[in-house]
C-alpha positions in Angstrom: 33.7 70.9 -86.8 30.9 72.5 -86.4 30.5 70.0 -83.8 31.7 73.1 -81.8 29.9 75.6 -82.1 27.3 73.0 -81.1 28.6 72.9 -77.5 28.4 76.8 -77.4 24.3 76.3 -78.5 23.8 74.0 -76.5 23.8 75.9 -73.4 22.0 78.4 -75.4 19.1 76.5 -76.1 19.6 74.8 -72.3 18.7 78.3 -71.4 15.1 78.6 -74.1 14.4 75.6 -73.3 13.6 75.8 -69.5 11.9 79.6 -70.6 9.8 76.9 -72.2 9.2 74.7 -69.4 5.8 75.9 -67.8 6.9 74.3 -64.4 8.8 75.4 -60.7 11.3 77.4 -62.6 13.3 79.8 -61.1 16.5 82.0 -62.1 19.8 80.9 -61.4 23.3 79.7 -63.0 23.7 76.1 -64.4 27.2 75.3 -65.4 27.2 72.1 -68.0 27.2 68.6 -67.3 29.9 67.3 -69.8 29.1 64.0 -68.1 26.2 63.9 -69.2 26.3 66.4 -72.4 27.4 65.9 -76.2 28.2 67.7 -79.0 28.4 65.4 -82.4 29.0 67.1 -85.8 28.1 65.6 -89.1 29.9 66.7 -92.7 29.9 65.7 -95.9 32.1 63.6 -97.6 33.0 62.8 -101.3 29.2 62.6 -101.1 29.5 58.9 -100.8 29.0 59.7 -96.8 29.4 62.5 -93.5 32.3 62.0 -91.2 31.1 62.1 -87.4 32.9 64.4 -85.1 32.8 65.1 -81.6 34.3 67.8 -79.0 35.1 65.8 -75.7 35.7 68.9 -74.0 34.0 71.7 -73.3 32.5 74.1 -71.1 30.6 77.1 -69.7 27.8 78.6 -67.5 24.4 80.1 -68.2 21.6 82.3 -66.1 18.5 81.6 -66.6 15.3 83.4 -65.1 11.8 82.1 -66.7 10.1 85.3 -66.2 11.8 87.5 -67.6 13.8 85.1 -70.8 15.5 88.6 -72.0 17.7 89.4 -69.1 19.4 85.2 -69.3 22.9 84.8 -70.7 24.7 82.4 -72.3 29.0 82.0 -72.3 30.9 78.6 -73.6 33.6 77.1 -75.2 35.2 74.7 -77.4 38.3 73.1 -76.4 39.6 72.4 -80.5 42.2 70.1 -79.6 39.5 67.4 -78.2 37.6 67.6 -81.4 37.8 64.1 -82.6 36.6 62.7 -86.0 37.7 58.6 -84.8 41.0 59.1 -86.7 44.3 60.2 -85.4 45.7 61.7 -89.3 42.1 63.1 -89.7 42.4 64.5 -86.3 45.9 65.9 -86.3 45.0 68.3 -89.8 42.3 69.5 -88.6 44.9 71.2 -85.5 46.7 72.9 -88.3 47.0 75.5 -90.0 44.8 74.8 -92.7 41.6 74.2 -90.8 41.6 75.1 -86.9 44.3 76.5 -86.2 44.5 75.4 -82.9 47.9 76.6 -82.0 46.2 80.0 -83.0 42.6 80.1 -81.6 42.9 76.8 -79.2 38.5 77.6 -78.4 35.6 78.0 -80.0 32.6 80.0 -78.6 29.2 81.4 -78.2 28.0 83.6 -77.0 23.6 83.8 -76.6 22.2 87.7 -77.3 18.9 87.1 -77.8 16.6 84.0 -76.3 12.9 83.9 -77.9 10.4 80.8 -77.6 8.6 79.7 -80.5 6.3 77.5 -78.8 5.4 75.5 -75.5 8.9 73.6 -76.0 10.6 74.8 -78.6 12.6 78.6 -79.1 15.6 79.9 -80.7 18.9 80.6 -79.2 20.5 83.3 -81.4 24.0 84.4 -80.8 27.8 85.0 -81.9 29.8 82.1 -83.2 33.7 82.7 -82.6 36.2 79.9 -85.3 39.8 80.2 -86.4 39.0 83.8 -84.9 36.6 84.6 -86.9 32.4 86.0 -85.3 29.7 85.0 -87.6 26.1 85.0 -86.0 24.6 81.5 -85.4 21.2 80.4 -84.4 20.2 77.4 -82.8 16.7 75.6 -82.7 16.6 74.1 -79.2 13.7 71.8 -77.8 12.9 71.2 -74.0 13.0 68.4 -72.6 12.9 68.6 -68.9 13.9 70.0 -65.6 13.5 68.7 -62.0 16.0 66.9 -58.8 18.6 64.4 -60.2 17.8 60.8 -58.4 20.7 60.3 -57.5 22.5 63.4 -55.7 19.7 65.5 -55.6 20.8 68.8 -57.6 18.5 71.0 -59.6 18.8 69.5 -63.3 17.5 71.4 -67.3 17.9 69.1 -69.9 17.4 70.0 -73.8 18.4 69.1 -77.3 19.5 72.0 -79.8 20.7 71.8 -84.0 21.9 74.0 -86.1 23.6 73.7 -90.1 26.0 76.3 -90.2 29.1 76.5 -93.4 32.2 76.9 -92.6 33.5 78.6 -94.9 31.6 81.6 -92.8 34.8 80.9 -90.7 37.6 80.8 -93.2 37.6 76.8 -93.0 38.0 76.6 -97.3 40.0 73.2 -97.3 39.1 71.4 -99.6 35.9 72.3 -100.5 34.0 70.9 -103.5 35.3 67.8 -101.9 34.3 67.8 -98.4 31.6 69.7 -97.8 30.5 72.9 -96.4 27.7 73.1 -94.6 28.2 71.1 -91.0 25.0 69.8 -89.0 25.4 69.8 -85.4 23.1 68.2 -82.0 23.4 69.2 -78.8 22.8 67.3 -76.3 22.5 68.9 -72.6 22.2 68.7 -69.0 22.9 71.5 -66.9 23.3 71.5 -63.6 22.1 74.2 -61.4 24.5 76.4 -58.8 
């Protein structure tokens, strides 16, 4: 479930990541390349293992100016119906009113608010994460991977990795607490394609 916000986080991460690069990055708008991006989440199951989930449909764009990082922007959305845990029954359950309530809240969104560099290739993106109609503050830890030209199609690309942990109960998702974990670990791998 948190995986979704992961998706949102990845975009934010890209902005920070780009900022961390001391290369020839210039102010520009990027679109998420979903073919080369992934949002994954892990949540405890009865203490025996962690269920793994992925978001298959997400998108968004961001603006990044390495010379003026605070002026960056980020807006990402994940389709709740695209969340998959590789089990049809469980996936159907989490779409329902006891979990994401996809019928009423079909998207999970993340809007970046603050972009901060913390190291040569690391940074943090703080923003608003909205799940099931509830908005909470969330912060992504971001690592900048690379910025440059894609040799296949000559497009300008920036890539980064990001992660965060959220509590599902903060978003009203309290079903089976005590059996199914409250903490959701999110991992994001993102490529942004310049316009």
